[in-house]
N, C-alpha and C positions, 0 to 999 in steps of 0.2 A: 514484418517483425522488427520494425525500427524502434529506437528508443527503449529497448528492453534493459532491465537491470536484473541480473541473475547472481544468486549466491550459490557457491559450492561449499558445503560444510563437510569437512573430512576429519574424522576422529584421529588423534595422534596415537600410532602404534596400538591400535584398539585392544586386541586380545591381551597383549603384554600389559597394557595400562590397567585393564580389569583385574588381571592377576596381581598387580602391585597393590591394588586396593585391598586384596585379601592377604597379601604377603608383604606388608610394608617394610619388613626387615630386608627385602631384596632390592630396595631402592638404591640406585647408584651402581648396581652390579649388572653385567651383561646378562640379559634374560632372553631365552628363546622358547617360543611356544610352538609345538608341532607334534603330530602323531600321538604316540602314547607317552611322550616325554622322555623316552630312552634313546639317546643318540646312537646307540649301538644296534638299534632295531630299525626296521624300515619305516620310512615316513619322511615328510618334507616340512620345512619351516613355514608356519602359517603367519607368524608375526615375530619380529625381533625388536627389543627395546633399542633406543638410540645408542646406548652404550655398546650393544652388540653389533649394531650396524657399522660402527667404526672399524670393525674387523672384516668388513666386506660381507657380512651376513645379509642375505636378501630373501624375500618371500619366494617359496617354491624351491629353494635350495635343499638338497638331500640332507637329512639330519646328520649323517655320518660326516659329510663334507663340512657342515657347520661346526661340528665338534673339533675337527682337525684345524679349522681356522681359529677357533676360540675355545680351547679345552676347559678353560676356567669358567665358562658360561654356566648359568643355571638353566636346566631344561625342564619344562613343565608340559603336561599333556593338554590337548585341546579340550575345552569344556564348553561345547556348543550351547548347552542349556543356559549357562550363566551369561554368555555373551548375547544370546537372544533376548533375555530379560532386560539387560542393560540397554540394548538397542531399542527396545520398545519404549523405555523411559525417554530416551533421547529423541526418538521420532515424535513422541507425544508433545515434547517441547517445541519442536520445529513446526508442527502442524498449527501451532498458535500464532505463527508469524506469517504464514502464506497459505492461501487456498490452493495454489498450484505448487505441489511438491512432488518431485520424482524420487522415489526411493530406489537408490542404486544398489545398495547392499546393506549389511548390518552396520557399517561404519561410515557411510557417506550418503549425501542427498543433495539434489539441486532444488533451489527455491526461486520461483519467479516473483519478484516483489515490484514489478513494473507498476507505476502509478501509485505507489504507497506514499502517504503523506509524510512519513518519517524517512530520514536519509538512510542510505544503504549502510553507511558506517555505524549509525546509531543502532540499526537492527542487528547488524553483525556483532557489535559489542555486547548488546543485550543477550543474544543467543549464547555467546561465549561465556558470559557471566552466569546465565541460568544453568547451562550444562555443568559448569564447574561447581556451582553451589549445590545442585540437586543430585549430581552423580559423582563428584570428586574427580572428574576427568577433564582433560583439555582437548580442544579441537582447533583446527586451522580453518579459516574462512577466506575464500577467494571471491572477489567481486568483479564482475565484468559485464559487458554488453551482450554476451552470449555464453553458452555452456562451455565452449572450448576455452575461452580466455579465463572464465571463472575457475575452471578446474586446474588450469596451469597455475593461476594465481595462488590457489590454496596450497600448492606444493612448493612455492618459492621461499617461504619463510617459516617452514616447519622447524620445531613444534610450536604450538600456541601462537600461530601467526594470524595476521589480518592484513590482506594484501589486495590492492586495487590494480587492475590491469585493463587499461582502455585501449582503443584502437590506436591512439596516438603514441602508445608505449611500445607498439609492436617492433619497430626497428631497434630500439635500445634494449628492450627486456626480453622479447621473444626470439629475435633472430640469433642472438649468441648461444641459445640453448641447443643441446643435441637433438637430432631429429626424432629420437625415441620419445621425446616429451609430447609429440603430437599424436592425436587419435589416428588410427589406421596405419601407424608405423610400428610393426612388430619386428621380430628378428629377421624374417625373410626380406621385408621391405627395406629394413636398415642395411642389410647386406647388399641388396640391389642398388641402393643409393650410394653406398660406399664405392661400388664399382664405377659409379659415375663421378666419383670425387666429391660426393655430398655427405657432409657429416653434421652440419649445423642447420638450423631452420633457415637462417639467412642465406646459406648456400642453396638450399632448396628453393627459396623464394626467387633466386636469381635465374632459375631454369625456366625456359619458355614453356607455356602450357602445352604446346604441341609436342614438345619433347617428352613431357611427363605422360601424355596420352599415348605416345608411341611406345614407351617402355612399360607402362602399367595398365593400359587399357583406358577407355573413356571414363568409366565411373570412378575408378581409383585415381586416375590421373587428375581429373577435375577436383576430386576431394583433396588430394595433396596440394594442388595449386591454391585452393581456397584456405586450407588450414595454415599454410606457411604465411599467409597474410592475415591470420587471425579472424577469418570469416567463418561463420557457422550459423545457419538458419534453423537448426533443429530445435523443436519446441520442448518445453518442460512437460513431460507426460505424467499426469497425476495418477492415472490408473493403468498400469501395464499388465495386460492379461498374460498369465502364465501359459506356456505351451506344454510344459512337462514338469514332473517332479521326480527326482532321482536321488538315490543314495548308493554309494559303493564303499567297499572296504578292501584294503590291501593287507593280505595276511602277513604276519611277521615272518613266517616260514612258508615256503611253497607246500601246499597240502595235497595229499592223496587220500585223505580220510573223507570219503564221500558223506558220511553221517555228519561230520563237522560242516561240510559244505551245505548240507540240507538245513541244519539248525541255524547256520548263519543266514541263509536265504530267508528263513522264517522271521528272523530279527529285522532284516532289511524290509521285508514286505510290511510288517506291522508299523515300521517307522514311516514309510512313504504313504501308507493308507491313512495313518494318523494326520500327516500333513495335508493330505488330500481333503480330509474332512474339515480340518482347521481352516483351510482357505475356501471352503464351500465350492469344491469342484467335483466333477464326475470324470472318470477316465474312460476313453474309448478303446484304448489299447495298452499293452504292456510289452516290455522287452527285458531280456536278461543279457548281461555282458560278462564274458569270461576272458581274462588275460592269463595265458599259460606261462610256465616258467621260462620259455624261450621268447616271451613277449608277443607271441601271436595273439591277436585280440579278435574275438568273434562275438557276434550278437545274434540273438534269435528273438523274433517278435511275433505277437499274436493280437488280432483284433478281438474285442469283446462283442458278444451278441447284442448287448445294449450298453449304453453309458451307465457306469456303476461306481459306487464307493463301498460296495459290499466286500468285506474282508474275505469271505469264503470264495466268492466268485473270482476275485483277483488272485488269491492263493492258487486256485486251480489252474488259472491261465499261466501264471508265472512258473509253476512246476512243470506244466506241459512244455514251456519254452526250454527249461533246463533238460528235460528228457530228450530233446532234439540235438543235444551236444554229444559228441563222441569224447568221453572223458578218458583219454588214453595217455595223458601226461599231467604232471602236477599243475595245480592252479595257483596263480599269484594274486589275482584280483577277481572279486565278484561284485556285480552291480545290478540294481533293479531300477527300472524307470517306468513311470506311468505316463502315457502319451495321449496326444490329441484331447486335451482337457476341455471340458464344457462347464460353464457356470451352472451350478446346481440351482434349480428353481426353489424359491423360498416356500412355495406352496406345495408341500410334500405330505 
């Protein structure tokens, strides 16, 4: 996998930016998108505008905490349907630039443009201009010899950035960054590294490989050793097969009304079955997740007699899962997942 050229295209504050297209009067104000849009209700921040981020607002933060940090912010509810439609337009543009495109989520993608007759800078500039012209949104593009460096590069000069990060730049541009910028470094790994006195990528790169393997095991240790040096051989995967489709809802108030639980379950079932058919899959199993008021979380699963996308069949299996719970305390969260997906044959 030598001599690769990878682009990472990352939309800037995607949900918030889509909302600003619909509410231009909010430009320049701190904007937070999450939950039902009420910071006094349960929910988490999905996206915050850059004005809101200056107050320490981050994705995944509880809305109530975001409100206390920035009470003057404008809060809007998540509108999945609108974001999906805009994302489709963006991905249609990206597909015109590379045959190898890895769709990472609604707002980002990797493109392998190795061997292209046009320069990476030219392609990245063209992508940015097309997206701005056709959607009114900005994106940041990172260019690198692998996915790791391309992704890190796209985050270095946000918003509306275009950044190249080569192997020769690793000591000067990668090593000063905090270790959380690397793949595979989450809160637990970050805490473990801190106990070793490691806070930056450069400090991680200074550790012997044997020491990392000793503390984190062979797989994770070798991965950290390579990542700290900007090494990554993972390919751009054009077609990633889904393993499951799920949807869940956190109730604004813990519920004991089982009829509400049942009606909500019906809504979730119809949503996941709709997506199952949209992606041309069949499900082999289903599961239901309940989180109670004391945060105890339980799941019940059931295999289907045959692979299916039939609403009635899936409804019956999901309700059977629900009946296996002992509903003795209020419910905080309800979720449905379709599992062990198989590609549906076109000859049906």
